[in-house]
N, C-alpha and C positions, 0 to 999 in steps of 0.2 A: 377315629381320624379327625382331625380339626381342618374347617374349610375357613379361608380368609377371602372374605368379598370386598372388593374395591367398589366403593359407593360414590367416589369423587366423582364430578362432572367431568365430561371431557373438555379440553381446551379447544382454542380455535386451531383447525387442522390436523387435530391430533390423529383422527384417525386415517388420514393420508400419510403420517409420519409411521403409524402402526402397519398400514399396507405395505410400504416399503420394506420395513423390517421383515414382514411376513414373506415377501417376494425373495428377499435376501436369504432366509434360511431355508426355503424349499426351491432353491435355484435350479438345483440338478432335476427334480420333477418337472418343472416348468420347461426347461430346455429338451427335455424328452417328449413333453406333449407338443412343443412346436416342431419338432422335428418329424413327429407323427402326423401332424397336420398338413405338413409340406408333402409328405408321400400320398395322402389320401384326398387332398384338396386341390383345385387348380390354383394356378398362380394368381389369377384374377381375384381370387377369394381370400388371399392370405390377408389383407390389411382389415379384416372384420374381426379380429380377436378370435381366442379360442377358449376350450373350456379343459381346464386342468384337474387332475385326479391323483390323489395322493393316498398310497396305501395306508391301511391302519397301523401298521408296524412302525412306520415314520411319524407318527401324530404323538409322540411322547412329549409331556410338559412337565415343567419342575412344580413339585408339590410340598407344601409344608406338613409334617407329620411327626409325632411323639418318637423320640428314640427309645431303644429298649431299656437304657438306664441300668445302674446297679451291676453287680458281678454276677455273669452267667458262666454256668459248667455245661458243656455239651460233650457227649459221648457219641462218637461216630463208629458204626459196626466195621468190623474187618473183611477184607475181601481175599479168598484164597484163590479164585479161579482167573482173575485178570490182574495184570501189572499194566504200568504205563506204556503206552505205544501199541497196545494190542488192537486189533481190527475186529469189530463185531459182524457177524453173518448177518445177512437180512432174513428175516422170519419166513420160513416157507409157507405156501398157499397164500389164499386170498385172491379174488377176482380182481381187485385193483380198478375200481372204476366202472363197472358193470352196470351199476344202476341198480342194483337189486340189495334188498335188505329192508329193516324196518324202521319207522321215523323214531328219533330219539324224544324222550320226555322231559329232557334237561338241557341245560346249557342255553347261551345267548351269545349275541355278537352284534356288530356296528358295520354298517355300510362304509365304504371308502368315502373319502372326503373329496367334494368337487367344489370348484369355484371358477369363474370367469376371469380373464384375463382381456383388458379393452385392446382398442386398436395400437395406441402407442406404446404399452406395454409389450405387445405380440410383435412388432416391429423392432422394438429394442432388443430383445432376445433372438428376433431373426437374424438381424445384421450385427450381433455382437462379434467384435474382433474384425469387422471388415473396414476397409478405407480404399480410397483410390491409391494404388501403390506409386511409389517414388513422388510422393507431394512434396513439390519443391516452391516456395513463396517467391516468385521472382521479383514482384514489385508490389509494395503495399499501395494501393489505391482508395480514393475516398469512395466509400460505399453509399453514400447517400444518408447514412444514419449517423446520429451524434450521441454523445453522452455528457452529462453535466458533470464537469470536475471542479474541486475547491482550488480557486485563484487568489488566495490571501482575503483581505478584507475591506469593506467600504464604509463610507459613512452614510450612504443612502441604501435602500432597499426595501423590499417587502416585509412586513412583519413577520411573516411566516419564517424568513431567512435570518433573524436576529440572532446573533451569537451571545448569549447570556453571560458565559464567562468573560469574554471580552470587554462587552459592556461594564459589567461591573468592577473590571480591573481598571477600566479608563476613568470611570466614575470616581473611584478610590485615588486614582493619581491626580485627578483635578482637585479634590478636596484637600489632599497634601499640598499641592501646590500653593493653592490660594489661601490655606489658612495655616501655613508652616510658620512664619514669624508670629502671627497671633498666637498659636499653641505653645510656642517658646517663652513668650512673655506670660503666657497664665502659669506655665511650668514655674517660672522664676518667682512670679508674684505669690503661688500658693508656697514654695520654698520660704520664701521671705515672711509670710504670715505665719508659717510655723514656726519659726525661730523666734518672731516677736511674741507669741502666745507663750513660749517657753520662758521667754525672759521676764526680768522684774517689772513690776507694774510703774509706770512713769507718764507724765503729762502726754510726752511725745508719741509714747507707744499706742496709746487708745487713738490719738489722732491720725496715727499712720495706719493702724488697722482699719479705721474707718475708709481711708483713701484706697487700701488695697481692696477692701470689699466692693467698694464703689467701682472701680477699675475692673475687677474680675467679672461683675455682673454685666459691663459694658461689652467686655471681651467675648465672654460666653454667648451673649446674644447675637455679636457679630458671626461666631462660628456656626450658631443654630440656624442662621438665615441662610446658609449654604444649601443648596438643594442636594439631595442625597444621589438623584439621578437625573442628569440633564440631557436635553436632546442632542447636544455636543457630544454626550459619551456614547450614544447609542452605535453599536458597530454590527454590521451585516456580512453575512457570508456571501463573498463574492464568486458565483458560479458563471462560467464559462462554458460555451459548447465546443466540443473537441470531436473531430470526425473520428470514427470507429473505422480503423484501416482493416482491409480483409482482402485476401488472395482471391482472384478471380480464376474459375476454371471452366472448360467446355468441355462437354462430352459428346463426341460423334458416334452415332448410330448407325451403322451400314448393313444393310440385309439384301440378298439375293432373292428376287421376286420372277426370275425365269420360270421357263416352261419345265425345267428339271426339277425344280422344287415342288414336291407333292404339298398337298394339302397339309398332310401329317407333318411333313418337316415345316412348313411356314408356320403350323402352330406351335411348335418346339421353339423355333426362332422367336417367334411373337412373345412366348412365355419368358423366355430368356431375357429379352429386353424390357418386358413389364417389370420383372424382378429387377433389373438394373434401374430402372426408372423410380421404383419405389425406394430402391437404397440410394438413390441420389437426393431424393427429396428428404429422406430422412436424415442424411449425413451432412449436407450442405445447404445454407441458405440462400445463398446466390450462387447460381450456375446455370449456364447455358445448355440446352440440348439440343443438337442439329440432327435431323433425321434424313438419311439418304438412303433410297432404294433405286435398284438397278436390275435391268435385265440386259438389251444391248445398248440402251443408254441410261445414264444416270440421271436422277432427278432429286434435289431437295424438295421435301413435302413437310406437312405438319402432321402431327401425331394421329389424328384421325385418318388419313390417307396412307401413312406408313404402316399401322397395323390393319388396317381392313380394305383397302383398296385391291380389286380383283385383277389388275393389269399384270400379264405374262409377255414372255417373248423369249428371245435367246438369250446367251450369257457371254457378255463382255466385263468382267470385273474391272478391268482396267479404267472404265469410264468412271466408276465410283470412285476409286483412288484419286484419279485426275481431279474430280470436281471436289472432293475433299481437300486437296492441295490447295485450289481455287479459292475456296471458303476460308480456309485458314491465312492466306496472303491478304484477301481482301477485307477481313473483319475481325480476325483475331492475330494480332502481332504478338509474336513470342515473347517480346520483353513484357510484356502484360498479363498475358494469359497462361494456365497451366492447360495443357491439351491432352486428351486422352481419346482413344478409338476403340470401339468395339465393332467387329465384323463378324456376320452370322452368314453361311452358306453351306451347300452340299458338297462344295469342292470342286463342283463339274465348272469347266470353262472352257471357251473356245480354243481350239488348238493354236500356238503360238501366241495366246494372250497373257499365259501364265508369266512368261518370262518378262513382258512388259509390265507387269504387276509388280515384279519383284524390282526391277528397275525403278518405277516410280515411287515405291515405297523407300526405296535406298536414298533416292536423290530429293524427292520432294516432301514426304511426309515424316519417315521416323527422324530425320534430324530436328523435326521441330516438335515432336510430341514428347511426353513423359512416360506414356505406356500405351501399347497397342496389343490388344486381345482378339485373338482370331478364334471362332468357333467352328468347328466343321460338323456338320449334323448328317450323319449318314450311317446306315447299317453293314454297309459293304466295305470294300478296300478303300485306303485312300487315294483321292483322285490327284491329278497334275499338279492342282495349285496347292495342295498340302507340301509336295516334295520341294516346291520352289520356296515356299515359305519356310520350310526348315533349314534351308540356306540363310536365311535372316536371322532366325532364332540363334544359329551359331555366331553371327557377326553382332547381334544385339542381344545378350541374354537377360540384360537387366530391363530392357525397355520393350521387348517382344516376347510375348507368350501365344501358345495355340495349345487347345485342346479339342477333343472329340465327344461329341454327345450322339449316343445310338438310342436312348430311350427318354421317355418323359422324367422318369427316377433320376437320370444323370444331370439333370438342369442343375438343380440345388448344389450338389458337391462341385460340379465344375465352376460353378459361379463363386463359391467360398475359396476354390484353389485358385482362381484367377484374381480374386480381390481380398485375399487375405492380406493381415497386417504384415508389413515387411520387418524383419527383425533389424535392429541397429546394432552395429558393431561397435 
């Protein structure tokens, strides 16, 4: 067998390109490893990357080898016992994995191939095919970022922006314009000189040739004095700053912290929002996140207090919905912002308040948002809040979604279900 070894030096960033090809080739195995990591690790550790293992059978690589060549004749033995489609019986006997027997003195093998993917690559596979549903760019706003775009040419600028082609074209046009009449006279004199040299000798001929030669020297010297490139010819790329438009989005995270929310339920709710927060960081460069927690009263808090505060109390969900509507009206006009709300609760609510929640959502919140996702975290039967929200799901099937989480393993599947890409008709 022949081996071909590539000893060429790697170009700049060549290894990164090869890595992307490698990740694309074994995408199925990487996605499976990411799924396994989600099941075995906590959500807070998901952004640390992961180890990917590829079985030996899938590590096939193309090789160069010599073909058989020539003309070959092969004789295949006949078969009188079996025909196509027959099923072979399993051999009888055998302990099958009892761990007994003698070691072999022959044979060899290879370990499975393992490698690490970094944080960015892990999150890319984790949030593949996810997006904020019903994304509508209501209005393009100035994001504060600019990009330089080509806007014609100018006669002044930095040397690094000089346009060589335009400058040479301008210089050529200038030389033609300034020396056009002179060059025409040179061509006429050269033609006359050639005709006189072919004519018969005479006294006037020699005198005229001398005059033509003297004039040609004068005209050629005049043309040669024209500079090949003048400062007037220099042209520079004119770059202007153009604002980069972007759509603005805000995500409201609403969580119940009442006494009915056990520590295990709160932990699952926190994991859901942490996963959501990672997703937002990965998917959007400019997005506002508003954290609202509630018991009998709702309060807008920062990220630290939202996840780790120990405050508890009764349950009045309508206070959080009312506060969400107030914040939207005060800070996030619907003409400029795409608004999304995610709510996590155990479904338990004060008697009579669930109906108020439905009314508030219908009148103040749902008409203003693109998507509202409700997650009920409970192992028992649905609570009264769920049944009121079911009425909203029938009225707003495209902008309102609700799912149930019973255990930690349900968090990621529910998350993918809520924020999967919408199929365009």
